[in-house]
Backbone as CSV, one residue per row, in Angstrom:
resi,resn,N_x,N_y,N_z,CA_x,CA_y,CA_z,C_x,C_y,C_z
1,UNK,123.092,127.779,80.176,122.927,128.144,81.464,123.581,127.264,82.258
2,UNK,124.491,127.798,82.937,125.657,126.987,83.729,125.181,127.083,85.397
3,UNK,125.166,126.055,85.839,124.734,125.996,87.568,126.260,126.193,87.779
4,UNK,126.215,127.177,88.993,127.411,127.501,89.757,127.630,126.269,90.775
5,UNK,126.661,125.629,91.186,127.305,124.813,92.071,126.243,123.475,91.690
6,UNK,126.407,122.153,92.009,125.703,121.201,91.802,125.078,120.646,93.001
7,UNK,124.068,120.497,93.196,123.609,119.548,94.353,123.007,118.413,94.190
8,UNK,122.719,117.163,94.933,121.761,116.098,94.733,120.575,116.652,94.503
9,UNK,119.818,117.622,95.075,118.586,117.949,94.813,118.326,118.079,93.415
10,UNK,119.484,118.391,92.637,118.961,118.734,90.962,118.551,117.492,90.148
11,UNK,119.086,116.356,90.601,118.892,115.452,89.874,117.348,114.803,90.427
12,UNK,116.695,115.569,90.977,115.048,114.824,91.532,114.180,114.829,90.036
13,UNK,114.529,115.895,89.316,113.402,115.930,88.022,113.658,114.749,87.149
14,UNK,115.140,114.564,86.757,115.394,113.604,86.127,115.375,112.331,86.554
15,UNK,115.797,111.754,87.874,115.207,110.585,88.257,113.677,110.214,88.190
16,UNK,112.649,111.529,88.656,111.595,111.285,88.485,111.065,110.644,87.080
17,UNK,111.516,111.473,85.942,111.147,111.480,85.007,111.469,110.151,84.203
18,UNK,112.700,109.376,84.744,113.380,107.873,84.440,112.272,107.122,85.163
19,UNK,111.875,107.409,86.194,110.836,106.169,87.047,109.635,106.342,86.404
20,UNK,109.118,107.494,85.636,108.046,107.674,84.979,107.979,106.712,83.477
21,UNK,108.891,106.723,82.896,108.967,106.118,81.872,109.230,104.624,82.068
22,UNK,109.957,104.163,82.993,110.001,103.025,83.152,108.182,102.433,83.674
23,UNK,107.977,103.291,84.337,106.324,102.812,84.677,105.293,102.680,83.492
24,UNK,105.507,103.636,82.496,104.842,103.535,81.347,105.294,102.328,80.366
25,UNK,106.496,101.990,80.266,106.766,100.919,79.347,106.470,99.358,79.879
26,UNK,106.793,99.483,81.025,106.145,98.117,82.031,104.651,98.068,81.799
27,UNK,104.027,99.056,81.967,102.588,98.996,81.771,102.155,98.656,80.841
28,UNK,102.988,99.000,79.505,102.910,98.731,78.270,102.724,97.572,77.893
29,UNK,103.545,97.240,78.534,104.160,95.552,78.159,103.063,94.536,78.949
30,UNK,102.918,95.106,79.794,101.797,94.345,80.827,100.351,94.345,80.126
31,UNK,99.860,95.205,79.067,98.782,95.442,78.561,98.955,94.372,77.633
32,UNK,100.045,93.889,77.106,100.068,92.749,75.691,99.952,91.611,76.307
33,UNK,100.256,91.147,77.485,99.839,89.899,78.066,98.935,89.928,79.203
34,UNK,98.041,90.749,79.833,97.414,90.763,80.922,96.125,90.430,80.179
35,UNK,95.057,89.423,80.631,93.891,88.962,80.062,93.136,89.064,81.221
36,UNK,91.787,90.248,80.907,91.043,90.775,81.779,89.660,89.823,82.367
37,UNK,89.775,88.622,81.857,88.906,87.562,82.112,89.037,87.066,83.460
38,UNK,88.087,86.581,84.142,88.339,86.243,85.763,89.190,84.969,85.851
39,UNK,88.733,84.099,85.087,89.502,82.661,85.137,90.854,82.781,84.606
40,UNK,91.188,83.638,83.856,92.581,83.687,82.692,93.466,84.510,83.733
41,UNK,93.052,85.587,84.458,93.830,86.814,84.987,94.871,86.648,86.030
42,UNK,94.397,85.576,86.664,95.726,85.234,87.613,96.957,84.521,86.791
43,UNK,96.496,83.775,85.897,97.766,82.665,85.163,98.185,83.884,84.154
44,UNK,97.769,85.010,83.742,98.450,85.561,82.523,99.597,86.535,83.448
45,UNK,99.279,86.515,84.665,100.864,87.615,85.316,101.751,86.563,85.966
46,UNK,101.817,85.389,85.978,102.430,84.376,86.658,103.730,84.257,85.610
């Protein structure tokens, strides 16, 4: 399927997907290092 003309609005879906992937990956990495203990939580994200 070819688009007759491309416009910058057509990139919103790809940009949204890219941002979602980045958010999921960074959240996954954060779960490896975050400690949910009240005393150690602040130090684990520093």
